[in-house]
KEPA-439133 format. One record per residue (C-alpha): residue number from 0; residue in three letters; x, y, z. Coordinates in Angstrom, 3 decimals, always signed. Layout:
N
num:NUM residuo:ALA px:X py:Y pz:Z
...
***
This chain:
359
num:0 residuo:MET px:-27.783 py:-4.489 pz:+6.967
num:1 residuo:PRO px:-27.840 py:-6.013 pz:+3.463
num:2 residuo:PRO px:-30.387 py:-8.753 pz:+2.857
num:3 residuo:ILE px:-29.267 py:-12.357 pz:+3.381
num:4 residuo:VAL px:-28.426 py:-14.085 pz:+0.106
num:5 residuo:SER px:-28.841 py:-17.857 pz:-0.166
num:6 residuo:VAL px:-27.022 py:-19.713 pz:-2.958
num:7 residuo:ARG px:-26.766 py:-23.412 pz:-3.808
num:8 residuo:VAL px:-23.185 py:-24.596 pz:-4.213
num:9 residuo:ALA px:-24.023 py:-26.035 pz:-7.651
num:10 residuo:GLN px:-25.186 py:-22.608 pz:-8.810
num:11 residuo:LEU px:-22.107 py:-20.923 pz:-7.362
num:12 residuo:ALA px:-19.848 py:-23.477 pz:-9.067
num:13 residuo:SER px:-21.563 py:-22.827 pz:-12.375
num:14 residuo:GLU px:-21.016 py:-19.068 pz:-12.053
num:15 residuo:LEU px:-17.339 py:-19.539 pz:-11.160
num:16 residuo:GLY px:-16.561 py:-22.370 pz:-13.572
num:17 residuo:ALA px:-15.552 py:-24.553 pz:-10.610
num:18 residuo:ARG px:-15.451 py:-28.344 pz:-10.375
num:19 residuo:ILE px:-17.378 py:-29.748 pz:-7.375
num:20 residuo:LEU px:-16.162 py:-32.464 pz:-5.047
num:21 residuo:GLY px:-19.189 py:-33.166 pz:-2.855
num:22 residuo:SER px:-22.870 py:-32.292 pz:-2.913
num:23 residuo:GLY px:-23.959 py:-29.373 pz:-5.049
num:24 residuo:GLU px:-27.229 py:-29.139 pz:-3.100
num:25 residuo:VAL px:-25.556 py:-27.570 pz:-0.048
num:26 residuo:THR px:-26.681 py:-23.982 pz:+0.527
num:27 residuo:VAL px:-24.367 py:-21.135 pz:+1.587
num:28 residuo:THR px:-25.434 py:-17.735 pz:+2.936
num:29 residuo:ALA px:-22.144 py:-15.939 pz:+3.652
num:30 residuo:ALA px:-18.544 py:-15.626 pz:+2.441
num:31 residuo:LEU px:-15.917 py:-15.409 pz:+5.209
num:32 residuo:PRO px:-12.145 py:-15.888 pz:+5.702
num:33 residuo:PHE px:-10.870 py:-19.415 pz:+6.361
num:34 residuo:ASP px:-10.405 py:-18.994 pz:+10.121
num:35 residuo:ARG px:-13.917 py:-17.591 pz:+10.639
num:36 residuo:ALA px:-15.972 py:-19.620 pz:+8.189
num:37 residuo:GLY px:-18.380 py:-22.167 pz:+9.644
num:38 residuo:ALA px:-21.627 py:-23.866 pz:+8.645
num:39 residuo:ASN px:-23.473 py:-22.157 pz:+5.770
num:40 residuo:CYS px:-20.302 py:-20.240 pz:+4.789
num:41 residuo:VAL px:-18.087 py:-20.354 pz:+1.729
num:42 residuo:THR px:-14.376 py:-19.612 pz:+2.108
num:43 residuo:PHE px:-11.141 py:-20.091 pz:+0.165
num:44 residuo:ILE px:-7.604 py:-21.412 pz:+0.491
num:45 residuo:GLY px:-5.127 py:-19.441 pz:-1.547
num:46 residuo:ASP px:-1.729 py:-20.099 pz:+0.023
num:47 residuo:ALA px:+0.450 py:-22.911 pz:+1.375
num:48 residuo:LYS px:-0.111 py:-21.831 pz:+4.999
num:49 residuo:HIS px:-3.851 py:-22.493 pz:+4.895
num:50 residuo:LEU px:-3.435 py:-25.510 pz:+2.643
num:51 residuo:ARG px:-1.558 py:-27.183 pz:+5.514
num:52 residuo:LYS px:-4.635 py:-26.564 pz:+7.703
num:53 residuo:ILE px:-7.102 py:-27.899 pz:+5.160
num:54 residuo:GLY px:-8.289 py:-30.669 pz:+7.484
num:55 residuo:GLU px:-9.492 py:-28.030 pz:+9.959
num:56 residuo:CYS px:-11.909 py:-26.427 pz:+7.504
num:57 residuo:GLN px:-15.420 py:-26.107 pz:+8.950
num:58 residuo:ALA px:-17.007 py:-24.182 pz:+6.072
num:59 residuo:ALA px:-19.880 py:-25.568 pz:+4.057
num:60 residuo:ALA px:-17.899 py:-24.914 pz:+0.870
num:61 residuo:CYS px:-14.285 py:-24.012 pz:+0.166
num:62 residuo:LEU px:-12.596 py:-22.733 pz:-2.981
num:63 residuo:VAL px:-9.249 py:-24.480 pz:-3.487
num:64 residuo:PRO px:-6.635 py:-24.582 pz:-6.267
num:65 residuo:GLU px:-7.020 py:-27.375 pz:-8.799
num:66 residuo:SER px:-3.560 py:-28.643 pz:-7.848
num:67 residuo:ALA px:-4.772 py:-29.397 pz:-4.279
num:68 residuo:GLN px:-7.172 py:-32.167 pz:-5.276
num:69 residuo:GLY px:-4.929 py:-34.943 pz:-3.945
num:70 residuo:GLN px:-4.672 py:-33.243 pz:-0.528
num:71 residuo:LEU px:-8.398 py:-32.869 pz:+0.154
num:72 residuo:PRO px:-9.867 py:-34.855 pz:+3.078
num:73 residuo:ALA px:-12.132 py:-37.706 pz:+2.029
num:74 residuo:GLU px:-14.602 py:-36.947 pz:+4.827
num:75 residuo:GLY px:-15.810 py:-33.786 pz:+6.563
num:76 residuo:PRO px:-18.435 py:-31.066 pz:+6.374
num:77 residuo:THR px:-16.910 py:-29.243 pz:+3.409
num:78 residuo:VAL px:-17.778 py:-29.302 pz:-0.284
num:79 residuo:TRP px:-14.652 py:-28.519 pz:-2.302
num:80 residuo:LEU px:-14.778 py:-26.191 pz:-5.311
num:81 residuo:LEU px:-11.683 py:-26.571 pz:-7.509
num:82 residuo:VAL px:-10.746 py:-23.409 pz:-9.413
num:83 residuo:ALA px:-7.680 py:-21.989 pz:-11.157
num:84 residuo:ASP px:-7.438 py:-18.931 pz:-8.876
num:85 residuo:PRO px:-9.161 py:-19.274 pz:-5.466
num:86 residuo:LEU px:-8.665 py:-15.624 pz:-4.459
num:87 residuo:ASP px:-10.121 py:-14.325 pz:-7.703
num:88 residuo:ALA px:-13.073 py:-16.721 pz:-7.363
num:89 residuo:PHE px:-13.606 py:-15.653 pz:-3.740
num:90 residuo:ILE px:-13.691 py:-11.966 pz:-4.706
num:91 residuo:LYS px:-16.385 py:-12.765 pz:-7.270
num:92 residuo:THR px:-18.229 py:-14.714 pz:-4.563
num:93 residuo:LEU px:-18.008 py:-11.774 pz:-2.150
num:94 residuo:ARG px:-19.657 py:-9.562 pz:-4.743
num:95 residuo:ARG px:-22.412 py:-12.178 pz:-5.014
num:96 residuo:PHE px:-23.171 py:-11.884 pz:-1.290
num:97 residuo:ARG px:-22.350 py:-8.206 pz:-0.877
num:98 residuo:PRO px:-23.278 py:-6.441 pz:-4.103
num:99 residuo:GLU px:-21.790 py:-2.990 pz:-4.566
num:100 residuo:ARG px:-24.089 py:-0.044 pz:-3.894
num:101 residuo:GLN px:-25.441 py:+1.639 pz:-6.973
num:102 residuo:ARG px:-23.764 py:+4.952 pz:-7.692
num:103 residuo:ALA px:-25.933 py:+7.937 pz:-6.779
num:104 residuo:ALA px:-27.022 py:+10.479 pz:-9.360
num:105 residuo:ILE px:-27.436 py:+13.746 pz:-7.467
num:106 residuo:GLY px:-25.795 py:+16.109 pz:-9.922
num:107 residuo:VAL px:-24.460 py:+19.336 pz:-8.450
num:108 residuo:SER px:-25.868 py:+19.953 pz:-4.974
num:109 residuo:PRO px:-27.133 py:+23.490 pz:-4.318
num:110 residuo:GLN px:-25.324 py:+23.225 pz:-0.969
num:111 residuo:ALA px:-21.964 py:+22.953 pz:-2.778
num:112 residuo:TYR px:-19.983 py:+25.955 pz:-4.008
num:113 residuo:VAL px:-18.928 py:+25.694 pz:-7.633
num:114 residuo:SER px:-17.278 py:+28.770 pz:-9.119
num:115 residuo:PRO px:-18.956 py:+30.125 pz:-12.251
num:116 residuo:LYS px:-15.467 py:+29.942 pz:-13.778
num:117 residuo:ALA px:-15.176 py:+26.185 pz:-13.104
num:118 residuo:LYS px:-16.163 py:+23.440 pz:-15.562
num:119 residuo:ILE px:-18.012 py:+20.302 pz:-14.491
num:120 residuo:GLY px:-18.407 py:+17.330 pz:-16.841
num:121 residuo:PRO px:-21.614 py:+15.375 pz:-17.431
num:122 residuo:ASN px:-22.828 py:+12.717 pz:-14.972
num:123 residuo:THR px:-20.642 py:+14.115 pz:-12.171
num:124 residuo:ASN px:-21.900 py:+14.360 pz:-8.576
num:125 residuo:ILE px:-20.876 py:+17.314 pz:-6.417
num:126 residuo:TYR px:-22.020 py:+16.623 pz:-2.845
num:127 residuo:PRO px:-23.125 py:+19.224 pz:-0.255
num:128 residuo:GLY px:-20.287 py:+21.209 pz:+1.280
num:129 residuo:ALA px:-17.823 py:+20.713 pz:-1.560
num:130 residuo:PHE px:-15.859 py:+23.757 pz:-2.780
num:131 residuo:ILE px:-14.589 py:+24.150 pz:-6.347
num:132 residuo:ASP px:-12.586 py:+27.290 pz:-7.136
num:133 residuo:ASP px:-12.033 py:+29.405 pz:-10.248
num:134 residuo:GLY px:-10.601 py:+27.702 pz:-13.295
num:135 residuo:ALA px:-10.976 py:+24.172 pz:-11.944
num:136 residuo:GLU px:-12.102 py:+21.477 pz:-14.373
num:137 residuo:VAL px:-13.771 py:+18.222 pz:-13.282
num:138 residuo:GLY px:-14.353 py:+15.510 pz:-15.880
num:139 residuo:SER px:-17.350 py:+13.256 pz:-16.461
num:140 residuo:GLY px:-18.609 py:+10.527 pz:-14.150
num:141 residuo:CYS px:-16.808 py:+11.850 pz:-11.062
num:142 residuo:ASP px:-17.918 py:+11.836 pz:-7.412
num:143 residuo:ILE px:-16.784 py:+14.863 pz:-5.391
num:144 residuo:HIS px:-17.902 py:+14.180 pz:-1.820
num:145 residuo:SER px:-18.752 py:+16.510 pz:+1.051
num:146 residuo:GLY px:-16.000 py:+18.724 pz:+2.409
num:147 residuo:VAL px:-13.752 py:+18.344 pz:-0.642
num:148 residuo:THR px:-11.788 py:+21.451 pz:-1.624
num:149 residuo:ILE px:-10.553 py:+21.783 pz:-5.195
num:150 residuo:GLY px:-8.269 py:+24.776 pz:-5.693
num:151 residuo:ARG px:-7.839 py:+27.142 pz:-8.581
num:152 residuo:ASP px:-6.926 py:+25.742 pz:-11.984
num:153 residuo:CYS px:-6.983 py:+22.105 pz:-10.836
num:154 residuo:GLN px:-7.764 py:+19.539 pz:-13.515
num:155 residuo:ILE px:-9.496 py:+16.273 pz:-12.675
num:156 residuo:GLY px:-10.030 py:+13.564 pz:-15.272
num:157 residuo:ASN px:-12.995 py:+11.272 pz:-15.877
num:158 residuo:ASP px:-14.438 py:+8.685 pz:-13.448
num:159 residuo:CYS px:-12.540 py:+9.963 pz:-10.414
num:160 residuo:THR px:-13.681 py:+9.731 pz:-6.792
num:161 residuo:LEU px:-12.626 py:+12.247 pz:-4.159
num:162 residuo:HIS px:-13.833 py:+11.115 pz:-0.742
num:163 residuo:PRO px:-14.836 py:+13.512 pz:+2.076
num:164 residuo:ARG px:-12.374 py:+16.227 pz:+3.142
num:165 residuo:VAL px:-9.873 py:+15.697 pz:+0.360
num:166 residuo:THR px:-7.942 py:+18.909 pz:-0.284
num:167 residuo:LEU px:-6.386 py:+19.762 pz:-3.632
num:168 residuo:TYR px:-4.332 py:+22.947 pz:-3.525
num:169 residuo:ASP px:-4.104 py:+25.101 pz:-6.640
num:170 residuo:ASP px:-2.750 py:+23.637 pz:-9.887
num:171 residuo:VAL px:-3.104 py:+19.928 pz:-9.068
num:172 residuo:TRP px:-3.612 py:+17.635 pz:-12.076
num:173 residuo:VAL px:-5.407 py:+14.296 pz:-11.574
num:174 residuo:GLY px:-5.750 py:+11.729 pz:-14.377
num:175 residuo:ASP px:-8.657 py:+9.437 pz:-15.213
num:176 residuo:ARG px:-9.994 py:+6.770 pz:-12.810
num:177 residuo:VAL px:-8.157 py:+8.074 pz:-9.754
num:178 residuo:THR px:-9.493 py:+7.448 pz:-6.240
num:179 residuo:ILE px:-8.396 py:+9.759 pz:-3.412
num:180 residuo:HIS px:-9.496 py:+8.752 pz:+0.080
num:181 residuo:ALA px:-10.699 py:+10.921 pz:+2.938
num:182 residuo:GLY px:-8.433 py:+13.580 pz:+4.386
num:183 residuo:ALA px:-5.680 py:+13.353 pz:+1.769
num:184 residuo:VAL px:-3.894 py:+16.643 pz:+1.046
num:185 residuo:ILE px:-2.324 py:+17.099 pz:-2.371
num:186 residuo:GLY px:-0.302 py:+20.107 pz:-3.422
num:187 residuo:ALA px:+0.685 py:+21.612 pz:-0.060
num:188 residuo:ASP px:+3.999 py:+23.459 pz:+0.017
num:189 residuo:GLY px:+7.126 py:+21.354 pz:+0.153
num:190 residuo:PHE px:+9.255 py:+21.555 pz:+3.284
num:191 residuo:GLY px:+11.860 py:+23.892 pz:+1.820
num:192 residuo:TYR px:+13.831 py:+26.409 pz:+3.890
num:193 residuo:ARG px:+17.293 py:+27.910 pz:+3.994
num:194 residuo:PHE px:+19.063 py:+29.074 pz:+7.140
num:195 residuo:ARG px:+20.229 py:+32.669 pz:+6.820
num:196 residuo:ASN px:+20.835 py:+35.432 pz:+9.325
num:197 residuo:HIS px:+20.099 py:+33.053 pz:+12.202
num:198 residuo:ARG px:+16.626 py:+32.162 pz:+11.015
num:199 residuo:PHE px:+14.856 py:+29.833 pz:+8.584
num:200 residuo:GLU px:+13.650 py:+31.532 pz:+5.413
num:201 residuo:LYS px:+10.961 py:+29.839 pz:+3.347
num:202 residuo:ILE px:+11.909 py:+28.857 pz:-0.196
num:203 residuo:PRO px:+8.927 py:+29.534 pz:-2.486
num:204 residuo:GLN px:+7.223 py:+26.349 pz:-3.666
num:205 residuo:MET px:+6.079 py:+27.290 pz:-7.158
num:206 residuo:GLY px:+5.617 py:+23.883 pz:-8.805
num:207 residuo:HIS px:+2.597 py:+21.596 pz:-8.921
num:208 residuo:VAL px:+1.479 py:+17.948 pz:-8.532
num:209 residuo:ARG px:+0.530 py:+15.450 pz:-11.228
num:210 residuo:VAL px:-1.286 py:+12.230 pz:-10.276
num:211 residuo:GLU px:-1.512 py:+10.014 pz:-13.334
num:212 residuo:GLN px:-4.356 py:+7.713 pz:-14.341
num:213 residuo:ASP px:-5.525 py:+4.667 pz:-12.323
num:214 residuo:CYS px:-3.802 py:+5.729 pz:-9.093
num:215 residuo:GLU px:-5.266 py:+5.304 pz:-5.609
num:216 residuo:ILE px:-4.250 py:+7.643 pz:-2.792
num:217 residuo:GLY px:-4.933 py:+6.524 pz:+0.793
num:218 residuo:ALA px:-6.632 py:+8.411 pz:+3.620
num:219 residuo:ASN px:-4.616 py:+11.251 pz:+5.189
num:220 residuo:THR px:-1.768 py:+10.827 pz:+2.723
num:221 residuo:THR px:+0.100 py:+14.002 pz:+1.779
num:222 residuo:ILE px:+1.802 py:+14.829 pz:-1.515
num:223 residuo:ASP px:+3.749 py:+18.108 pz:-1.638
num:224 residuo:ARG px:+3.960 py:+20.315 pz:-4.701
num:225 residuo:GLY px:+7.313 py:+20.740 pz:-6.383
num:226 residuo:MET px:+9.521 py:+23.709 pz:-5.686
num:227 residuo:ILE px:+10.091 py:+24.023 pz:-9.436
num:228 residuo:GLY px:+8.182 py:+21.723 pz:-11.767
num:229 residuo:PRO px:+5.982 py:+18.823 pz:-10.729
num:230 residuo:THR px:+5.788 py:+16.150 pz:-8.090
num:231 residuo:ILE px:+4.648 py:+13.086 pz:-10.063
num:232 residuo:ILE px:+2.733 py:+9.969 pz:-8.970
num:233 residuo:GLY px:+3.107 py:+7.526 pz:-11.847
num:234 residuo:GLU px:+0.298 py:+5.669 pz:-13.585
num:235 residuo:GLY px:-1.333 py:+2.857 pz:-11.599
num:236 residuo:SER px:+0.543 py:+3.574 pz:-8.367
num:237 residuo:LYS px:-1.129 py:+2.783 pz:-5.028
num:238 residuo:LEU px:-0.316 py:+4.762 pz:-1.888
num:239 residuo:ASP px:-1.646 py:+3.497 pz:+1.433
num:240 residuo:ASN px:-2.981 py:+5.680 pz:+4.265
num:241 residuo:LEU px:-0.590 py:+8.113 pz:+5.983
num:242 residuo:VAL px:+2.066 py:+8.134 pz:+3.262
num:243 residuo:MET px:+4.208 py:+11.271 pz:+2.857
num:244 residuo:ILE px:+5.622 py:+12.227 pz:-0.554
num:245 residuo:GLY px:+8.035 py:+15.179 pz:-0.487
num:246 residuo:HIS px:+8.390 py:+17.930 pz:-3.072
num:247 residuo:ASN px:+9.654 py:+17.110 pz:-6.554
num:248 residuo:CYS px:+9.511 py:+13.348 pz:-6.047
num:249 residuo:GLU px:+8.833 py:+11.460 pz:-9.267
num:250 residuo:LEU px:+7.343 py:+7.969 pz:-8.935
num:251 residuo:GLY px:+7.330 py:+5.532 pz:-11.827
num:252 residuo:LYS px:+4.387 py:+3.396 pz:-12.879
num:253 residuo:HIS px:+2.659 py:+0.866 pz:-10.604
num:254 residuo:ASN px:+4.549 py:+1.638 pz:-7.409
num:255 residuo:VAL px:+3.014 py:+0.344 pz:-4.159
num:256 residuo:PHE px:+3.780 py:+2.073 pz:-0.844
num:257 residuo:VAL px:+2.421 py:+0.753 pz:+2.466
num:258 residuo:SER px:+1.304 py:+2.978 pz:+5.353
num:259 residuo:GLN px:+3.706 py:+5.488 pz:+6.946
num:260 residuo:VAL px:+6.238 py:+5.445 pz:+4.137
num:261 residuo:GLY px:+8.033 py:+8.779 pz:+3.903
num:262 residuo:LEU px:+9.972 py:+10.128 pz:+0.911
num:263 residuo:ALA px:+12.140 py:+13.208 pz:+1.314
num:264 residuo:GLY px:+12.351 py:+15.708 pz:-1.528
num:265 residuo:SER px:+13.426 py:+14.822 pz:-5.072
num:266 residuo:VAL px:+13.344 py:+11.035 pz:-4.664
num:267 residuo:THR px:+12.780 py:+9.210 pz:-7.958
num:268 residuo:THR px:+11.651 py:+5.647 pz:-8.578
num:269 residuo:GLY px:+11.407 py:+3.276 pz:-11.485
num:270 residuo:ASP px:+8.335 py:+1.157 pz:-12.215
num:271 residuo:TYR px:+6.966 py:-1.571 pz:-9.895
num:272 residuo:VAL px:+8.796 py:-0.358 pz:-6.785
num:273 residuo:ARG px:+7.427 py:-1.711 pz:-3.467
num:274 residuo:LEU px:+8.014 py:-0.071 pz:-0.088
num:275 residuo:ALA px:+6.763 py:-1.801 pz:+3.066
num:276 residuo:GLY px:+5.425 py:+0.037 pz:+6.116
num:277 residuo:GLN px:+7.413 py:+2.853 pz:+7.741
num:278 residuo:VAL px:+10.201 py:+2.922 pz:+5.163
num:279 residuo:GLY px:+12.059 py:+6.240 pz:+5.109
num:280 residuo:VAL px:+13.974 py:+7.408 pz:+2.030
num:281 residuo:ALA px:+16.525 py:+10.245 pz:+2.125
num:282 residuo:ASP px:+16.410 py:+13.063 pz:-0.424
num:283 residuo:HIS px:+17.660 py:+12.900 pz:-4.018
num:284 residuo:LEU px:+17.904 py:+9.080 pz:-4.109
num:285 residuo:HIS px:+16.738 py:+6.723 pz:-6.846
num:286 residuo:LEU px:+14.968 py:+3.396 pz:-6.292
num:287 residuo:GLY px:+15.408 py:+1.204 pz:-9.357
num:288 residuo:THR px:+12.664 py:-0.569 pz:-11.287
num:289 residuo:GLY px:+11.378 py:-3.678 pz:-9.510
num:290 residuo:SER px:+13.181 py:-2.904 pz:-6.255
num:291 residuo:THR px:+11.690 py:-3.705 pz:-2.831
num:292 residuo:VAL px:+12.453 py:-2.252 pz:+0.608
num:293 residuo:GLY px:+11.380 py:-4.077 pz:+3.784
num:294 residuo:ALA px:+9.419 py:-2.592 pz:+6.677
num:295 residuo:LYS px:+11.016 py:+0.089 pz:+8.896
num:296 residuo:SER px:+14.083 py:+0.333 pz:+6.685
num:297 residuo:GLY px:+16.047 py:+3.556 pz:+6.309
num:298 residuo:VAL px:+17.293 py:+4.125 pz:+2.759
num:299 residuo:HIS px:+20.436 py:+6.307 pz:+2.521
num:300 residuo:LYS px:+21.814 py:+5.172 pz:-0.847
num:301 residuo:ASN px:+20.361 py:+4.417 pz:-4.267
num:302 residuo:VAL px:+18.703 py:+1.002 pz:-4.541
num:303 residuo:PRO px:+19.686 py:-0.887 pz:-7.717
num:304 residuo:GLU px:+17.087 py:-2.246 pz:-10.111
num:305 residuo:GLY px:+15.431 py:-5.454 pz:-8.906
num:306 residuo:GLU px:+17.206 py:-5.489 pz:-5.537
num:307 residuo:THR px:+15.549 py:-6.141 pz:-2.163
num:308 residuo:GLN px:+16.919 py:-4.208 pz:+0.793
num:309 residuo:VAL px:+16.040 py:-4.287 pz:+4.494
num:310 residuo:GLY px:+17.273 py:-2.813 pz:+7.745
num:311 residuo:TYR px:+18.556 py:+0.470 pz:+9.105
num:312 residuo:PRO px:+20.556 py:+1.526 pz:+7.271
num:313 residuo:ALA px:+19.043 py:-0.469 pz:+4.426
num:314 residuo:LEU px:+21.329 py:-3.169 pz:+3.000
num:315 residuo:PRO px:+20.898 py:-5.899 pz:+0.380
num:316 residuo:GLU px:+18.732 py:-8.642 pz:+1.869
num:317 residuo:GLN px:+21.435 py:-11.311 pz:+2.307
num:318 residuo:GLU px:+23.929 py:-8.847 pz:+3.726
num:319 residuo:ALA px:+21.327 py:-7.497 pz:+6.146
num:320 residuo:PHE px:+20.519 py:-11.051 pz:+7.220
num:321 residuo:LYS px:+24.182 py:-11.680 pz:+8.062
num:322 residuo:VAL px:+24.295 py:-8.441 pz:+10.062
num:323 residuo:ALA px:+21.155 py:-9.439 pz:+11.945
num:324 residuo:MET px:+22.543 py:-12.883 pz:+12.762
num:325 residuo:ALA px:+25.819 py:-11.333 pz:+13.960
num:326 residuo:THR px:+23.839 py:-8.929 pz:+16.149
num:327 residuo:VAL px:+22.014 py:-11.837 pz:+17.789
num:328 residuo:LYS px:+25.376 py:-13.379 pz:+18.644
num:329 residuo:LEU px:+26.835 py:-10.177 pz:+20.131
num:330 residuo:PRO px:+26.338 py:-11.175 pz:+23.814
num:331 residuo:GLU px:+28.138 py:-14.477 pz:+23.192
num:332 residuo:MET px:+30.851 py:-12.739 pz:+21.162
num:333 residuo:ARG px:+31.307 py:-10.158 pz:+23.935
num:334 residuo:LYS px:+31.861 py:-12.919 pz:+26.478
num:335 residuo:THR px:+34.308 py:-14.660 pz:+24.148
num:336 residuo:VAL px:+36.261 py:-11.442 pz:+23.590
num:337 residuo:ARG px:+36.354 py:-10.769 pz:+27.349
num:338 residuo:ASP px:+37.695 py:-14.293 pz:+27.975
num:339 residuo:LEU px:+40.312 py:-13.858 pz:+25.254
num:340 residuo:VAL px:+41.444 py:-10.538 pz:+26.723
num:341 residuo:GLN px:+41.848 py:-12.146 pz:+30.143
num:342 residuo:ARG px:+43.861 py:-15.015 pz:+28.653
num:343 residuo:VAL px:+46.121 py:-12.636 pz:+26.703
num:344 residuo:GLU px:+46.665 py:-10.537 pz:+29.824
num:345 residuo:ALA px:+47.589 py:-13.694 pz:+31.793
num:346 residuo:ILE px:+50.037 py:-14.795 pz:+29.068
num:347 residuo:GLU px:+51.600 py:-11.321 pz:+28.945
num:348 residuo:ALA px:+51.965 py:-11.283 pz:+32.733
num:349 residuo:ALA px:+53.572 py:-14.748 pz:+32.707
num:350 residuo:THR px:+55.912 py:-13.744 pz:+29.886
num:351 residuo:LEU px:+56.914 py:-10.568 pz:+31.737
num:352 residuo:ALA px:+57.588 py:-12.555 pz:+34.903
num:353 residuo:GLU px:+59.766 py:-15.035 pz:+32.974
num:354 residuo:SER px:+61.676 py:-12.140 pz:+31.392
num:355 residuo:ARG px:+62.433 py:-10.631 pz:+34.754
num:356 residuo:LYS px:+63.693 py:-13.955 pz:+36.098
num:357 residuo:ALA px:+65.912 py:-14.423 pz:+33.072
num:358 residuo:GLY px:+67.232 py:-10.867 pz:+33.456
***
């Protein structure tokens, strides 16, 4: 357990550039979320939802937006710290109470296998049990943890972290400042087959994978190599755990995909595309720059630039909302239709009876 840190609110305010409403002599020893913060804790309010609950705050100190000053209770146990960005200030506060561990400096462990034909940059740690094959190049300041496998002719940039059991197949290129979390597999064969003579024949997957700088790849995520040419993860993109990227996909810059997203082969995206959890995208589609797809949606057509789509199949947000509302009303509509059918049948029967009398 880390040692307990005790900080006066006045000192914390000084470090954060915050304005104090209340006593600066109060001492805090922990930073916790709003709903869990009690005496001796500092917390924050960063959205309208929690701002409505501000009177329920039990924390010793609370970071709030400067615009909330007129809504703060006059009495209570809390000292208010007014800042421009409460979340940013809270992250800095968290680091105050939970300082990051110092990076180790172990060099290349004798329990790791590093091919004589591989190149390792200065100030890089290779942990026990790692495997680095012929022709691989690892830049400076990297951490290659236990159980990592780096295949032949891979290239890894500077200041990268590969967590335990990451697997890079041959010919994977990773840019600077990339983090790949435990169990991720990059460069496996794409799922490519053709059906001939009553059996599935494998199509050779002869491309590679390129992960550009400042990306983060979640635990147990898989990125397949291209059949021909590269699969590309664009600069600054963030993939959550358990994401699947098919062969020859090309992601733009700063995409964000939540857990269990799946892209079939040859999907392309623009920049700043956001996919919520469990979105599935069919092959050879394009998701335009700035587009968003809601959770559990199934994308079967291209998504235009800047558009938000939801549902299965995915539709523009307003259209999908109308479909959802109509679906809710289906039982009532079914009853109405049944009543109308009965009335029409009664009218037809009466009309037929009148016709027979007249005849």
